C-alpha positions in Angstrom: 0.0 0.0 -0.1 1.4 3.3 -1.0 2.2 6.1 2.0 -1.0 8.1 2.6 1.0 11.4 1.5 0.9 9.9 -2.1 -2.8 9.6 -2.2 -5.0 12.6 -3.7 -7.3 14.6 -1.3 -10.8 14.5 -1.7 -12.5 17.7 -2.9 -14.5 19.3 0.2 -17.9 19.3 -0.2 -19.8 22.6 0.2 -22.9 22.2 2.2 -25.9 24.3 1.4 -27.7 26.5 3.8 -30.0 23.7 4.5 -27.8 21.1 5.4 -25.9 23.7 7.7 -29.0 24.6 9.3 -29.3 20.7 10.3 -25.9 20.4 11.8 -26.5 23.5 14.1 -29.9 22.1 15.1 -28.4 18.5 15.6 -25.6 19.6 17.4 -27.9 21.8 19.9 -30.4 19.2 20.6 -27.4 16.7 21.6 -26.1 18.9 24.1 -22.5 18.5 22.5 -20.0 20.7 21.2 -18.2 23.7 23.0 -20.6 26.8 23.9 -18.1 29.4 22.9 -18.1 28.1 19.2 -21.6 29.6 18.5 -23.0 33.0 18.4 -26.2 34.1 20.0 -29.0 34.4 17.5 -30.4 37.8 17.5 -33.7 37.8 19.8 -32.7 35.2 22.0 -32.8 35.2 26.0 -36.1 37.2 26.0 -36.7 37.2 29.7 -33.5 38.9 30.4 -34.1 42.0 28.1 -37.6 42.5 30.0 -35.8 42.8 33.3 -32.9 45.0 32.1 -35.7 47.3 31.1 -37.8 47.5 34.5 -34.7 47.9 36.3 -33.8 51.1 34.2 -37.5 52.2 34.3 -37.5 51.9 38.4 -34.3 53.1 38.9 -34.3 56.4 36.9 -37.4 57.9 39.3 -35.9 56.5 42.5 -32.6 58.5 41.7 -34.7 61.5 41.1 -36.3 60.9 44.4 -32.9 60.6 46.0 -31.7 64.1 44.7 -34.7 65.7 45.5 -34.8 64.4 49.3 -31.2 65.5 49.6 -31.9 68.9 48.1 -34.8 69.2 50.4 -32.6 68.1 53.4 -30.0 70.4 52.6 -32.8 73.5 52.2 -34.1 72.8 55.3 -30.8 72.4 57.0 -29.9 75.6 55.8 -33.0 77.2 57.4 -32.5 75.8 60.5 -29.3 77.0 60.7 -28.6 79.5 58.1 -24.9 80.7 59.0 -23.6 84.0 61.0 -26.7 85.8 62.7 -26.5 89.6 62.0 -27.6 92.5 64.3 -29.5 91.9 67.3 -33.5 92.8 67.1 -36.2 93.8 69.5 -38.6 91.7 69.8 -42.0 91.4 72.0 -44.6 88.5 72.5 -47.8 90.2 73.1 -50.2 88.8 75.8 -52.4 86.1 74.1 -50.3 85.8 71.3 -50.6 82.3 69.3 -47.6 80.4 68.4 -48.7 80.7 64.7 -48.7 84.4 65.2 -45.3 84.6 67.4 -43.7 82.4 64.7 -45.2 84.8 61.7 -43.4 87.9 63.7 -40.2 86.3 63.7 -40.0 85.7 60.5 -41.4 89.2 59.4 -38.4 90.4 61.6 -36.0 88.0 59.5 -34.9 86.5 63.0 -35.7 82.8 61.6 -35.6 82.3 57.5 -39.0 80.4 57.5 -42.2 80.5 59.5 -43.3 77.1 58.2 -39.7 75.4 58.7 -39.7 77.1 62.3 -43.2 76.0 63.1 -42.3 72.7 62.6 -39.2 72.8 64.2 -41.1 74.0 67.7 -43.7 71.5 67.2 -40.6 68.8 66.9 -38.6 70.1 69.9 -41.3 71.5 71.8 -41.5 74.5 74.5 -44.6 76.2 73.4 -46.4 78.3 74.6 -44.1 80.9 75.0 -44.4 83.8 77.7 -45.5 87.3 76.9 -42.8 90.0 77.5 -39.9 91.7 76.0 -36.7 89.4 74.6 -33.2 90.0 74.3 -30.6 88.2 72.1 -32.8 87.7 69.1 -30.4 88.3 66.1 -31.3 88.3 62.2 -30.6 85.3 60.9 -30.4 83.1 63.9 -30.2 79.7 64.3 -33.6 78.0 65.2 -32.1 76.3 68.2 -30.7 79.4 69.4 -34.2 81.3 68.8 -36.3 78.4 70.5 -33.8 78.1 73.6 -34.2 81.9 73.8 -37.9 82.0 73.8 -38.2 78.9 76.3 -36.2 80.6 78.9 -38.8 83.4 78.7 -38.3 87.4 78.8 -35.8 88.9 81.1 -37.1 90.9 83.8 -38.5 94.3 82.6 -35.9 97.0 83.0 -36.6 99.4 86.0 -35.8 103.0 87.3 -35.9 103.3 91.1 -38.0 105.9 92.4 -38.0 106.8 96.2 -40.6 109.0 97.5 -40.1 109.8 101.3 -42.7 110.4 104.0 -44.2 113.7 104.6 -43.5 115.1 101.0 -46.1 117.8 100.1 -47.3 117.4 96.5 -45.3 120.4 95.7 -42.3 119.1 96.8 -43.2 115.6 94.9 -44.0 117.2 91.8 -40.5 119.0 91.8 -38.9 115.6 92.8 -40.6 113.7 89.8 -39.8 116.3 87.1 -35.9 116.1 88.2 -36.0 112.4 88.5 -37.5 111.9 84.8 -36.4 115.0 82.9 -38.8 113.5 79.6 -41.9 114.0 81.9 -44.3 116.8 80.6 -45.4 119.2 83.5 -48.8 119.7 82.0 -49.3 115.8 81.8 -48.4 115.8 85.4 -50.7 118.5 86.6 -53.4 116.9 84.5 -52.6 113.3 86.2 -53.2 114.9 89.4 -56.0 116.7 88.6 -57.9 114.0 87.1 -57.1 111.0 89.2 -60.0 110.2 91.8 -59.1 107.6 94.6 -62.2 106.3 96.2 -61.8 107.9 99.3 -61.1 111.1 98.1 -63.7 113.7 98.9 -66.7 114.4 96.1 -65.7 117.2 93.8 -62.1 117.7 95.2 -59.1 117.3 92.5 -56.5 117.5 95.6 -54.5 114.4 96.0 -52.5 115.5 99.2 -52.4 112.4 101.1 -53.0 109.9 98.6 -49.4 109.5 96.9 -47.9 106.8 99.0 -44.3 107.3 100.2 -42.6 104.5 99.0 -39.9 102.9 97.0 -41.0 102.3 93.5 -39.8 100.4 90.6 -40.7 102.2 87.2 -40.6 99.8 84.1 -38.1 101.6 81.4 -40.9 102.1 78.9 -43.1 103.9 81.2 -40.3 106.5 82.5 -41.8 109.8 81.9 -45.4 108.6 81.9 -47.2 111.0 84.4 -50.3 109.1 84.6 -48.8 105.6 85.2 -46.7 106.9 87.8 -49.7 108.3 89.8 -52.0 105.3 89.1 -48.8 103.4 90.6 -48.7 105.5 93.9 -52.5 105.6 94.1 -52.4 101.8 94.1 -50.1 101.7 96.8 -52.1 104.0 98.9 -55.1 101.7 98.1 -53.2 98.3 99.3 -51.7 99.8 102.5 -55.0 101.4 103.7 -57.0 98.3 102.9 -54.5 96.4 105.1 -54.7 99.1 108.0 -58.5 99.3 107.6 -58.2 102.8 106.8 -62.0 102.2 105.2 -63.3 101.4 108.4 -62.0 104.3 110.4 -65.4 105.7 111.4 -66.1 102.1 113.1 -62.6 102.0 114.6 -62.4 105.2 116.0 -66.0 105.5 117.5 -65.9 107.7 120.6 -62.1 108.3 120.3 -63.0 112.3 119.6 -65.9 112.3 121.8 -69.1 112.9 120.1 -67.2 113.6 116.9 -67.4 111.1 114.1 -64.2 110.2 112.2 -64.2 109.7 108.6 -61.8 107.4 106.6 -60.5 110.8 105.0 -60.3 112.9 108.5 -58.3 109.8 109.8 -55.9 110.3 106.6 -55.4 113.8 107.8 -54.7 112.8 111.4 -52.2 110.5 110.1 -50.5 113.3 107.9 -50.4 115.4 111.3 -49.1 112.6 113.1 -46.1 112.1 110.3 -45.2 116.0 110.3 -44.9 115.7 114.0 -43.6 112.6 115.4 -39.9 111.5 115.1 -39.7 108.3 116.7 -42.1 105.5 116.1 -43.4 105.3 119.6 -44.3 108.8 119.8 -47.0 108.5 116.8 -50.2 106.8 118.7 -49.6 109.1 121.4 -49.4 112.3 119.3 -52.6 110.9 117.2 -54.1 110.3 120.6 -53.4 114.1 121.8 -55.1 115.3 118.2 -58.3 113.2 119.0 -58.5 114.5 122.9 -58.3 118.1 121.4 -60.8 117.5 118.9 -63.1 116.3 121.4 -62.6 119.4 123.7 -63.3 121.7 120.6 -59.5 122.8 121.2 -57.3 123.9 118.3 -54.7 121.7 117.5 -51.7 124.4 117.6 -50.0 121.9 115.1 -47.2 124.5 113.4 -46.4 122.0 110.6 -50.0 122.6 109.1 -49.0 126.5 109.3 -45.7 125.7 107.0 -48.0 123.8 104.7 -50.2 126.9 104.5 -47.0 129.0 103.6 -45.5 126.2 101.7 -42.2 127.0 103.1 -39.8 124.7 104.9 -38.6 126.7 107.9 -37.5 126.1 111.6 -39.0 128.9 113.2 -42.1 130.4 113.0 -42.5 134.4 113.1 -45.6 136.1 114.7 -46.5 137.1 111.1 -46.3 133.4 109.9 -48.6 132.5 112.8 -51.1 134.8 112.0 -51.4 133.5 108.3 -55.2 133.6 107.5 -55.6 130.1 106.2 -57.8 127.2 107.1 -54.6 125.1 107.5 -53.6 127.6 110.4 -54.5 125.2 113.2 -53.5 127.8 115.6 -56.1 130.3 114.5 -59.0 127.5 113.2 -60.3 124.9 115.3 -60.6 121.3 114.2 -58.7 119.3 111.8 -57.3 121.0 108.5 -59.4 120.7 105.2 -57.1 118.2 103.5 -53.8 116.0 104.6 -50.7 118.2 104.9 -48.3 115.6 103.0 -48.2 111.9 102.3 -48.4 110.1 105.4 -46.4 106.5 105.6 -47.9 103.2 106.8 -47.0 103.6 110.6 -48.6 106.9 110.7 -51.6 105.7 109.4 -51.7 102.8 111.6 -51.3 105.4 114.6 -54.3 107.5 113.6 -56.5 104.4 113.6 -55.0 103.0 116.6 -54.2 105.8 119.1 -52.5 105.0 122.2 -54.7 105.4 125.3 -54.0 108.7 127.3 -55.7 111.9 128.4 -52.7 114.0 127.2 -53.5 117.4 125.5 -49.7 118.5 125.1 -46.7 117.2 123.9 -43.2 118.8 123.4 -39.8 117.5 122.4 -37.6 116.4 124.9 -34.4 115.6 123.2 -32.4 115.5 120.0 -33.0 112.4 119.3 -36.4 113.3 118.3 -38.5 112.0 121.7 -41.5 113.9 122.8 -42.7 114.6 126.4 -46.5 114.3 126.8 -48.5 116.1 129.2 -52.2 116.8 130.2 -52.1 120.2 131.9 -50.7 123.4 130.5 -48.6 124.1 133.6 -46.7 120.9 133.1 -46.2 121.4 129.6 -45.0 124.8 130.4 -42.3 123.3 132.7 -41.1 120.7 130.0 -40.6 123.7 127.5 -38.1 125.4 129.7 -36.6 122.5 130.8 -35.9 121.6 127.0 -34.7 124.8 126.0 -32.4 125.0 129.1 -31.1 121.8 128.0 -30.7 123.0 124.5 -33.2 120.7 122.9 -34.4 123.8 120.9 
């Protein structure tokens, strides 16, 4: 047999398209051959294509939502804390204001950057309702956490100006003191407030507030400095509180029989208190001086109180001249019997108490007996004259 290389090669058959299809089909059905030898036919694997399209359709909206939420969060964060705060802004919460009204006002003043976001922030963090008053420390473009902390802390105590009114002042002296203390106060407005304010105990038709401006230390709110009517109202309110506490409205019943057959009205008891205020130097003498006044009223005698003469003169002086003592005035208790027509000053609480609770005794006179302000009380003119001579000899006056 000749060698294989010497034999002629058979001619390769060229299969037609139908035979190629059969080969492919038979190979596929047999499950044989290398998969890498075949190319996928277009349109194959249909279910996998549909899944990719659904993933694309769902993925795009989710991505858009994620971007929207991220942008919204960034926006809200910027509203909650916008950055560096600006200048301080005065802010007041009025009585009865709702949280929504407060939030709107904060946004209008640009203290918070968004009323809607801050109202939501308040609901989230809590703290409302907020106290009415004037707030400090709030600034333009503030962080909402800082604003909420300030509101939750409440307004600081109102700034006040201290005003001292001492016992025994005349209204004329009070007016001068008030106008010096409060330069912005209008003198005409002060006169109007004094004339048009009428405490319940004031006699009908009277415009005289002497005796009703209670002496005390007052705290005047900063916004009320210079407001004459509010100052007078505050002082009258203080008088009303003290007079009620002391029982001044019930003076007639409390003092029944103290001046003999004379009935003492609450207003007359206030006049007595003002006389006590002008005469007493030490507290223990106040009820005794009140008793001397009532005893002399019971006897129908003049009171002879020089302080009332000074009030008539509207002069503060140590010694009265003969001319002074002859002054024709209803306040001259050396010439006129009975009480003066009005109080002669603003008595303090201790003098009001003394007028309502006079000490028991039959004294008709008193005289200063030492430089500390104590008085000697006598029930006869001769005893009084002896005490006067003794005090002069010792240089008391």
